[in-house]
N, C-alpha and C positions, 0 to 999 in steps of 0.2 A: 326564796323558804328555806331558814335555818332549821339545824337539827332539832331544837327546842319545839318550832312552831310542826315539825312532821309530826313530834311523838306526839304533841299536843292532838295533830289531827285524829291521829291513831288510835288515842286512848278516849279522845272525845268522842268517837262516834262508833269501837269497839264494843265500853263499858256501860253504856246505859243500855244498848238493846244487848248484850250479854246477860244484865239483870234481870229487864224484863222476858226473855222468853224462859230463861232457866225457872224464872218465879211462876211464870205464869203452865210452864208442862210440872211444877211441883204441886199446884192446883191440879189438873188434871189427873194426873194420874192419882190424888185424893176421892177424888169426883167422877174419873170414868164410869165408871157400874153405872155410877146413879145417873149418869147424860147416856149409858146407852155406847161410850165409845170403847167398846173393848174390841179386841182384835182375838177371834176365837180360834183354837187350836186346829187341828186339822188339815184335809187336801193337800196340800203340799206346803207347808206349816212346817217349820221344824219345831217352832215349840210348842211345851205340853201343857201348856196352864197358860190361859187368858191375860194378854198383854194391852195398858190404855194404848188407844190412839190418840192424836190430838198433838202429836208434834210439831203435823205441819203447820197445825194453828198457831201453837207458841213463838216458830219462826215466823210467822206471819207477820203476830205482834210484836212479836219484839224489832221487827223491821218499820211496822205502820207506828206503831207506839212509840219511837225515836223521832219520827221524822216529823207528828205529829206536835211532840215537845218541840221540837226543833223548829215548824213554825212556825207555834204561838209568840218561841223567841225574837225570832225575825221580827213579826210583827211591831214588839214590844221595845226593840232594841231602835226600830226606826221610829214608833213613835216618841222614844223617850230617855236613849243608848242604853249603855249597858249598866248594869248597874256599882256605884264607885264602890264597895265593899268589893266587888265579888273580882275589879283588876287589879286587889292588890298580890292575889293567886298570880302564881310566875302561869301556873297552867290557863287559867281564863285570859290573863292579861296577853298571851301569846295567841289561844284559839281567836280572840276579839279584834288582833292587830292582823292576822290572817283576813280574817271575814269581813273586816268593815268596807275594803275596798268594794265588795262585790254583792254587797247588801242589797242595792237596784235592781243586780242583774237576776239575785237570789228569786228576789222579789215575783218579778216580769216572765219567767221564767218559771216558776211552782204551779203554774196550772200543768205545766208538761210532766212535772216529778208527781204528782198526784191522779192524772191520766194512767200515767205508767201502772202507779200503786193499784188506781179503779181495775185496770185489768187484771190486774195477779190476784186481786181481791177475787174475781169471778171464779178464776181459776184453782186459790185453793180452795174456793167454794164447792166446785165442779169434784177436785177431790177429796172432798169431805165427805160430797151426796155418794159417791165412788164407795170410800172409803165405807160406809151404810149399808150403800144398796146395792155393791157391785153391777154398776152399767154396762148396759150393754159397750165394748169398744168402739162403733161408728157413732153411738153417742156422743161420748170423748172424743174422738178426734175430729170431731164437725165443729165442736163448741170453741177446740184449740183450737183449729183453721180459722173460725169466723173472728174470737179475739186478735190470734196473731195477725192476721187481714187485717182490722181495723188501727192494730196498733200500727204496721207499716203505712196504710194509707194518711196516719197524720204525722207521717217524716219519719218514722224510724228503721230507715232502709240501707243494705251494703252498697255501698258505691262501685268500690274492685274496679277503681277507672273506667268502666265502662257505660259508653254512653247507647246501655238499651232498658229502659226504665223498667219497659216489661219483663223485660228476665231480672233484674235486681229485683224486682220488687216480687215474684214468683221466688228467687232464692229467698229472699229476705223470711217469707212467710213460711218456708220449710224448714228455714233454718232455726226457728225459734218450736214451733211445732217437735222437728226434730232430735234440738235440744232437752223441751218438754220431756219426750218420751225416753229419753237416753238416764235420766237421771232419777227419771221413775224405776227404769231396767234396775238400775245401779242399785235398787234400794231392797237390797237381800238381803243385805245379812250386815245384824249389830254394827251402826257406826259408821258404814260404809259410804252412803250414797252422801249425806250431810261431813264427812270428811272429805271424800272426792271436791266436794264442795266447797269448801275451806281452804282445800289447798289452792282450788282453783282461782279461786277469789284471793288470794291471797296473793298469789302472783301475779294477777292481771292487774289490781291496786298496785301494788309495786312498779311495774313496767308502765302505768300511764303517771306517778308519778317521778322516774327516770325518766319516762322519754316524752317530750313536750310536746306540746301540739306545732306542729309549722304554722297554725295562721297567727298564732298568738306568741310560740318562744315559753311556754308558761309551763309546766304542770296541768295536767289532766284534773281538777280538784271534784269536782261537783261528779265527775264519774266515779273520780277513784274512792270519794267521800261515799257515796251510795257503796260501793262493791265493801267496804271499812259497815258497814252499818248491818249489811246482809253476813258478812263473819263473823260478826257479834251474835246475832242470832242465833247463828249455826254455832257456836259454842257452846251459849247457851245452853241449846239441844241436848249437843253431844257429852253434857257430864252426868243429863239419862239417858241414853242412847249408848254408850259406850259397853263394848263386853261386862256381863248380862244385861240386853239393854231393858231399863221399865217403861219406857213408855217407846213407841215408834212413829215416826212421822207421817206413816200414809200417802194416799195419793196426792192427800190436801200440800205434806209438803214440800215433796218430789216435782210436782205441776210447779208450785211458788219460785225453786230453787230456780229449776232450770229456764223457767220466762226471765226473774232477774237475770240471772248470768248473759243469756241468751242477748236481753235487750243492751244490756250493758255492754259487749262486745259491739252490736249494730252502733251506737253511740258514742262511741270514745273510736279519738286517732291512734294505727299506730304507725301507720305510715310514714315518716319523717325525714323533710328534705331529699334529699336523694336517694332515698332506698325504700322503692315502693312496694320487696321483698318484708317490709316489715308488719307488713297486712295478714300475713302468714301467722302471726302469735297467738290469736285464738286460736287455730288448728293444732299449734302445737300444744295450751294447755291443755286443751279438751279432748286431747291425743285417747285419751284411756276411754272414756264415756261414750265418744264417735266409736271407738273399736268393740270396745264392750258387743255395741249397739247392732253392728254391721256385721258382726261375727255372728251373734245370736239370731237374726235376721234368717243369717246365712243357713242356717245348722236348721234352725225352724222349716226354711222355705225345702229345703234338701230330704226330708224328713216327709211332706209332704204336708206340716202344720202352716195353720193360718199362722203370720209375725210377731200377733197379739194375743197368742195361745202361750198360759204360762206354764215353765217347764224349770227343769236345773240347769240347762246351759250355758248360764252363766260364766262370765270373767273368774267368777270369785267361787264357782260352784269347779269350773274343770284347775282352780287350784289347787282347791282343795281333794278332786281326783286325785291330785298330784302328792297328794301323803300329808299338804299341808293341816294344820288344826284352822281353823274356821276367822281367831285372828291375827294367826300367821297369811293367812289369806290378804284381809281386809289390809294387811300394814304392808304388803306386797305390792298392792292396788294403788296404795297412801305414795311408797317411796319410786314407785313406777311412772304412776301420777306428777310428784315433787320432778321427779327425773326428766320427764318429756317436757315438761312446763320448762324448766329452768331455761330449755335453749328457746323462750320466747325472750331471754331478757337478752342476749347475741344478736339479735338481727337485727334492731335499730343499730351494732356498733360495724356491722361487717359488713362487706360486699356481697354481688348476687352468686360468687361461687363460693364464701364464707354458710352465705344462707339456703343452698343447695347442700354445703356437708349438713348443717343440721338438723336440716330436712331429712337426711340419710340414716341419720345418727340417729332419730325420733324412730324412724323404721325399720332400723339394724333392733332395736331395743322389743320393740312390739312381736317383730318376725322372731325373737332368738322364742318367745315366753308363744308364738304358735306354735312352734314346732315341739317344746317343750309337751305342748299341751298335745299333738298331733301325734305325738310316742305315747304318751300317754293312755288315750283314748285307744291307739292300734292293740296296745300292749293288755289291755281289759278285754278288750275281744276278742282276743288268741288264749284269755285264760276260760 
């Protein structure tokens, strides 16, 4: 793949989904009161006036709408070939040259894409219903488990080089459900969950374009393309969600992006040739959401609370307790996500000893943050 083709792929995937997401979020902002899509202040909410919900629907529509247009374009291209007028544009010609050899494969595998998007749609609808009705956490977890089990049953499963089908089946389900809730936990400050998801998806897509599939020795275009479309939808939404947010993604968005990133990591192949340790790449990229989830659950359990009982003990809240403003806390988490994620680029280039060093560096970054958080907490208790 040439640099021009790579640029055409990135822009061709990101721009349409960004435009759809941005435009629908704008519509939601204007119609939220009529539709009843408002997040009211009170309880643990920090905003003092109603804020439109539905940003998650905009993200979902950005992804699904882009692939729907792509599906129609695929059908037309197989029937009649590309419009000659469009081939005169360099970007379209580059995309066509890249896509043409894969048209039959795309057509044959498109049902898998729509099965995946259908499952994501169920979770988006679950989140939207929760945003409006405040569902019991047991119902939410049950639906998440059913959807994750359905997807894993249809072939999306971690391998981990283990011949233990039952173990990898259960682990795959837990991975999907865990990331769904991790991104939901992160959705507690303006631009936080969507920004972390965009950074994580960007790094994962870049790794898949740089590290070839060991079976074909080619970039993993399909999964990278899926992530790029998701990135576009997130960027379109974030234009409305940056501080001070004018729209929230709600559970609808958090569930959808968590599910999308989880399944993308399962579909992708990160281990290359004689470097099985490269399979740790998703853990590097998603270290921050996982860290936030595990520490919040530990704090809640230590306090004798349910892990699903909301509070202000998240990573972002603890950074604010250190004296940061909320935008500074969000930026710090962005940089921490990028720092940990960049280690994923090295895993397919270094040996096992190098991989251990990468993992230890990420652990040290998170440990430094944990020490600062604990120190601040002790200082508050001493006052």
